[in-house]
PAZAPA-4460 file (N, C-alpha, C; in steps of 0.05 Angstrom, whole numbers, plus 32768, in hexadecimal, padded with zeros to 4 digits):
% residues 87
    n_x    n_y    n_z   ca_x   ca_y   ca_z    c_x    c_y    c_z   seq   type   mol
   81C8   8097   8077   81B7   80AB   806B   819A   80A1   8068     1      M     A
   8187   80B0   8071   816B   80A7   8070   8160   80A8   8053     2      A     A
   814F   8095   804D   8143   8094   8032   812C   80A8   8031     3      E     A
   8128   80B3   8019   8111   80C4   8014   80F8   80B2   8014     4      E     A
   80E2   80BB   8020   80CA   80AA   8020   80C0   80A6   8003     5      P     A
   80B4   808F   7FFE   80A8   808A   7FE4   808C   8096   7FE5     6      L     A
   8087   80A8   7FD3   806E   80B7   7FD3   8061   80B6   7FB8     7      T     A
   8047   80B1   7FB7   8037   80B2   7F9E   8026   80CB   7F9F     8      M     A
   8029   80DC   7F8A   801A   80F5   7F89   8009   80F5   7F70     9      I     A
   7FF0   80FE   7F73   7FDD   8101   7F5D   7FE8   8118   7F4B    10      D     A
   7FED   8112   7F33   7FF9   8126   7F20   7FE5   813D   7F1A    11      A     A
   7FCC   8137   7F1B   7FB8   814C   7F15   7FB3   815F   7F2C    12      E     A
   7FB3   8155   7F45   7FAC   8165   7F5C   7FC4   816B   7F6E    13      T     A
   7FDA   815E   7F69   7FF3   8161   7F79   7FEF   8158   7F96    14      N     A
   7FDA   8147   7F9A   7FD4   813D   7FB5   7FE3   8123   7FBA    15      R     A
   7FEE   8120   7FD2   7FFB   8107   7FD9   7FE6   80F1   7FDD    16      V     A
   7FEA   80DB   7FCF   7FD7   80C5   7FD0   7FE1   80AE   7FE3    17      L     A
   7FFB   80A8   7FE0   8007   8092   7FEF   8022   809C   7FFA    18      V     A
   8028   8093   8013   8042   8099   801F   804D   8080   802C    19      L     A
   8065   8078   8023   8074   8062   8030   8088   806F   8043    20      C     A
   8083   806E   805D   8093   807B   8070   808A   8072   808C    21      S     A
   809C   8073   80A0   8094   806D   80BB   8085   8084   80C8    22      F     A
   8087   809C   80BC   8078   80B3   80C5   805B   80B1   80BB    23      A     A
   8048   80AF   80CD   802C   80AB   80C5   8020   80C5   80B9    24      E     A
   8015   80C4   80A1   8009   80DC   8095   7FEC   80DF   809D    25      P     A
   7FE0   80F4   8093   7FC3   80F9   8098   7FB3   80E1   808F    26      H     A
   7F9B   80DD   809A   7F8B   80C5   8094   7F82   80C3   8077    27      H     A
   7F82   80D9   8068   7F7A   80D7   804C   7F90   80CF   8039    28      D     A
   7FA7   80C9   8044   7FBE   80BF   8034   7FC2   80A1   803B    29      V     A
   7FC4   8091   8026   7FCA   8074   802C   7FE6   8072   8037    30      V     A
   7FE7   8065   804E   8001   8063   805D   800B   8047   805B    31      W     A
   8024   8045   8053   8032   802B   8052   804B   802F   8063    32      I     A
   804B   8024   807C   8061   8029   808E   8079   8017   8088    33      P     A
   8087   801D   8072   809F   800E   806A   80B4   8022   8062    34      L     A
   80CD   8019   8063   80E3   8029   8058   80E1   8027   8039    35      E     A
   80EC   803A   802B   80E9   803B   800E   80F2   8021   8001    36      T     A
   8109   8016   8008   8113   7FFE   7FFB   8101   7FE6   8001    37      H     A
   80F4   7FE5   8019   80E1   7FD0   801F   80C8   7FD3   800F    38      E     A
   80BF   7FEC   800C   80A7   7FF2   7FFC   80AB   7FE9   7FDF    39      A     A
   80C2   7FEF   7FD3   80C6   7FE7   7FB7   80C7   7FC8   7FB5    40      W     A
   80D3   7FBB   7FC9   80D3   7F9E   7FC9   80B7   7F92   7FCA    41      R     A
   80A5   7F9E   7FDB   808A   7F95   7FDD   807A   7F9B   7FC4    42      A     A
   807F   7FB2   7FB7   8071   7FB8   7F9E   807A   7FA4   7F88    43      I     A
   8093   7F9E   7F87   809D   7F8B   7F73   8090   7F6F   7F78    44      K     A
   808F   7F66   7F91   8084   7F4C   7F98   8066   7F4B   7F90    45      A     A
   8058   7F61   7F96   803B   7F62   7F8F   8037   7F61   7F71    46      T     A
   8048   7F70   7F62   8046   7F71   7F45   804C   7F55   7F3A    47      A     A
   8060   7F47   7F44   8066   7F2D   7F3B   804F   7F19   7F40    48      M     A
   8043   7F1B   7F58   802C   7F0A   7F5F   8015   7F0F   7F4B    49      D     A
   800F   7F28   7F45   7FFA   7F2E   7F32   8000   7F23   7F16    50      L     A
   8019   7F26   7F0D   8021   7F1C   7EF3   801F   7EFD   7EF2    51      I     A
   8028   7EF0   7F08   8026   7ED3   7F09   8009   7ECA   7F09    52      D     A
   7FF7   7EDA   7F13   7FDB   7ED3   7F15   7FCC   7ED9   7EFA    53      A     A
   7FDA   7EE4   7EE7   7FCE   7EE9   7ECD   7FC5   7F06   7EC8    54      G     A
   7FD0   7F18   7ED7   7FCA   7F34   7ED3   7FCC   7F3C   7EB6    55      Y     A
   7FBA   7F4B   7EAA   7FA5   7F5A   7EB7   7F8A   7F4B   7EB8    56      P     A
   7F89   7F32   7EB0   7F70   7F24   7EAF   7F6B   7F12   7EC7    57      G     A
   7F72   7F1B   7EDF   7F71   7F09   7EF7   7F5C   7F13   7F0B    58      C     A
   7F43   7F0D   7F06   7F2D   7F15   7F18   7F31   7F07   7F32    59      V     A
   7F32   7F16   7F48   7F35   7F0B   7F62   7F51   7F03   7F6A    60      G     A
   7F65   7F0A   7F59   7F80   7F01   7F5F   7F8D   7F0F   7F76    61      C     A
   7F81   7F25   7F80   7F8C   7F33   7F96   7F82   7F28   7FB1    62      A     A
   7F72   7F14   7FB0   7F67   7F07   7FC9   7F4D   7F13   7FD2    63      G     A
   7F41   7F06   7FE5   7F27   7F0E   7FEF   7F26   7F2B   7FFA    64      A     A
   7F3D   7F33   8007   7F3E   7F4E   8013   7F3A   7F63   7FFE    65      E     A
   7F43   7F5E   7FE6   7F41   7F73   7FD1   7F24   7F78   7FC8    66      A     A
   7F12   7F66   7FCE   7EF6   7F69   7FC7   7EE7   7F79   7FDC    67      E     A
   7EF3   7F7E   7FF3   7EE5   7F8C   8008   7EEA   7FAA   8007    68      Q     A
   7ED8   7FBB   8010   7EDD   7FD8   8011   7EF5   7FDE   8023    69      P     A
   7F05   7FF1   801B   7F1E   7FF8   802A   7F16   800A   8041    70      W     A
   7F23   8005   8058   7F1F   8015   8070   7F3B   801D   807A    71      D     A
   7F43   8035   8073   7F5E   803F   807A   7F62   8040   8099    72      E     A
   7F4D   8049   80A7   7F4F   804B   80C4   7F55   8030   80D1    73      K     A
   7F46   801B   80C9   7F4A   8000   80D4   7F65   7FF5   80CB    74      T     A
   7F6D   7FFA   80B2   7F87   7FF1   80A9   7F9E   7FFD   80BA    75      N     A
   7F9C   8017   80C0   7FB1   8024   80D1   7FB1   8019   80ED    76      R     A
   7F9A   8014   80F8   7F99   8008   8113   7FA6   7FED   8113    77      E     A
   7FA1   7FDD   80FE   7FAE   7FC3   80FC   7FCC   7FC5   80F9    78      N     A
   7FD5   7FD8   80E9   7FF2   7FDD   80E5   7FFF   7FE4   80FF    79      L     A
   7FF2   7FF7   810E   7FFD   7FFF   8128   7FFE   7FE8   813C    80      R     A
   7FEB   7FD6   813A   7FEA   7FBF   814D   7FFA   7FA7   8143    81      N     A
   8008   7FAA   812D   8018   7F94   8122   8008   7F7D   8116    82      G     A
   7FEF   7F83   810F   7FDD   7F6F   8104   7FDF   7F6F   80E6    83      E     A
   7FD5   7F5A   80D9   7FD3   7F59   80BC   7FC3   7F71   80B2    84      S     A
   7FCB   7F7B   809B   7FBC   7F92   8090   7FA3   7F89   8080    85      N     A
   7F9D   7F70   8080   7F85   7F66   8073   7F6D   7F6F   8084    86      G     A
   7F59   7F78   8078   7F42   7F82   8087   7F2D   7F6D   8085    87      Q     A
***
């Protein structure tokens, strides 16, 4: 049985913000090409890393990539090419 995709929806606008699925959404939705169980595992690992780094008082704890402007188009090209999603 296929898992339901993990979706984050803005409660005020009902707009899809994030989709964890192998089906690529429109470019204005953050795409995470993982199965739901893999996505939850990644979210947990990231949360634990932030907590270990002293969250919420950890300036720069997300790495140098977090300080750069986000480029969804470049990120998707990297994902399609099997490259790191760091920009």
